[in-house]
N, C-alpha and C positions, 0 to 999 in steps of 0.2 A: 487249465488246471492240472492236467497230467504232466505237462512239461515242468511246471513249477515243483511238483511232487518228485518227478525224476531228478531234477537239479538238486533238491535237498537230499535225496538218497545218495546220489553220486558223490556230492561234496561231503556229506556226513559219513559216508562209508570210507572215503579217502582219509578223512580226519582220524578215523579209528586206527589207522596204521601208526599214528603217533604213539599209541599205547606201547608198541614194540620198541620204539626208540627210547622210551622211559627206562626200559630194562636192558638195553644194549650194553655190552661191556664197555667200560671207559676207554679201553684201548681202541675200540672201534670208533668211538666218537672222535678221538684225537687223529686217527688215520684218515677218516672221512674229511675232517676239517682241513688236513694237510692236502689231501687230494683236490679239494675245492680252492686251495690257495689261501685259506684262512689260517695264517700262521703269524705268531705262534698261538697255539691253542693253549690257554693256561691250564696246566695240570694241577688244579686245586679243587678242594672239596666244594667251595661255593660255586665254581663254574659248573661242576657236574650236577650240583643241587639244582641250580637254575635251568640247566638244559633238560634235566629229567622232569622237573615240575612243570615246565612249559609244555613239554610233550604230553604229560597227563592232562593239562588244561585243554590242549587241542583235542585230545581223545574225547574228553567230556563234552566239548562243544560238538564234536561229531555225533555223540549220543543224543544231544539236544536237538540237533538237526533231524536225525532219524525219528525222534519222538514227534517233532513237528509235522514230518512227512506222513506219519502213521495216523494222525487226526488233525487234518488241516483246518477243519471248521473250528475246532476247539482253540487251536493255536494261531488263528488267522491274524490277530493284532501282533503277536510275538514275532511272526514271520516277517511282517513289515518292519518292526523294530529291529530285527536281526539284520535286514537289508541296510538300514541306516547306520546301525552299529558297525557293520562290516565296512561301509564307506569310511567312517571315522577311524576305525582301526587301521585301514590301509594307509591313510594319511599320517597316522601317528607312528605306524611301522617305518615309514620313509624318514620321519624325524628322528626316531630312536636309533635305526640302523646307521643313519648319517652321523649321529652323536657318538655311536660305538665305533666308528671308523671302519665299518665293514666295506668290502669292495662295492663299487657303484653298481656292478651288475647284479649283486645280491640285494642291495637296497632297493633298486627299481624294480627288479624282478619280483621280489616279495611284496613290496608295498603296492606297486601298480596292479599286480595280478589280484591281490586282496581287494583293492578298490574296485576293479573291473567286476570281480565276483559280486560285490554289493550292488553294483549297477544292474548286473544280470538278475539278481535276486529281486530287486525292486521293479524291474521291468516285467518279469514273469508274474510277480504279485499283482501289478496293475493290470496286466493282460487278463489274468484270471478274474480280477474284479470285474472287468468289463464284460467278460464272457458270462459271468454269473448274473450281472445286471440284465443282460439280454434274455437270460432264461427264466428270470424271476422264480428261482428255486427257494422254497421257504426254509429249508433245513441247512443251508450253507451260508457262509458269511456274505 
């Protein structure tokens, strides 16, 4: 149970860093993309809008994970759903990144790491369920 909570806190905390990217100067975004070999980075309002809003979304996902970690018995079904959603999201990232023409190292690094994160989340959730079943604790899922 503690390992699941730790995982949610670490991943949720890391996702909070995306809030900083949402307010990063546009010049930095272009420079980082160039350093990563993602060129050309379209210097257009829509590109920055999408990048900033995606960063905000990731940040709020981080907040949700921290909320789940803070009261796991309350959010127990949501934690499991988040695991399955993360698996699906990883597969969809691979498809979307491929369609966008991103480098294969980016596509597979992002999509596969997300998918593996979903597997870990589900495995830790299942492990905690089995531990709880063995303890017969009344106030936990």
